[in-house]
N, C-alpha and C positions, 0 to 999 in steps of 0.2 A: 504494500500500500504506500503510495507516495502522496504527500501533501505539500503545498507551497504557500508561503506568506511572506511578504516584505522582502523578496530577494533571497530567501532561504528555502531550501528544499529538504524535507525530512523523508526518510524511507525506512520501512521495516517497523518492527515492534521495538519500542525503547525499553520495556521491562522496568523493573524497580532497581535501577543500578545506583541510585543515590538514596541514602538513609541517614537519619540523625540518631546518634547515640545520646539519649536523654541524660545519662549519668554524667556525661562530659559537657553537655551544652549548658552554658551559663546565661543564655538569652541575650547576648550582646548584639545580635542582629547583623553581624558582618556578612553572613551568607545572603541575607535579604538585600543588602546594599549592593553587592557585586553581581547578583544574578540578573542577567539580562532577560531571562525568560519568565521571571516572576514565579519561580517554582517553590518559594518558601513563604511561610507566614510564622508569626509568633503566636503561640497559644499557651496560656497559663505560664508565661515566662520562659518558654522553650521554643526553639525552632522546630518546625515540622514541614515535611514535604507535602505540598498541596496539589502540585501539577507537574508531571514530568513530560507531558506532551509538547510543551514549548521550550524544553531544555535545549540549550545550544551545545551541550556536551563539552564545554570549555574547561570544566573542573575549577573555575574561579572560586566557587563556594568551598571546595576542599582546600585550596591554597589559602583562602582568607581566614579559615577557622583555626585560630591559634590554639584552641583547646583540643583539637583533634576529634570533634564531635561529628563532623560530616564524613560519612563513609562513602567513598566513590569507587565504583568498579566499572568495568567495561560494559557497555550496553549489551543486553541479551541478543545473541545472534549476530554480533558485529555490526549493529546498525550505526548510523551516523547521519551527518548532514553535509550538504555542499552549499556554498554561497556564491552569489554572483560578484561579490565585492571582497577585496582583500585576499 
């Protein structure tokens, strides 16, 4: 399945390749600030993944989390995206 929006094309199933370890999350919100896809929200003082369909698979959330709460793996089935820009 292929879908396109704003110059970005996603294909395949993304799966649940990003998770948040609540025991490490301190609710700083760094993952929310760096995520271009709007994949995170704060609930009860902790980050949660709310949507992976718009994930850019850039791993910025993983890099930004100094507490190591964001667990990032490769997308299920080797999915990814291609962009017309950059």
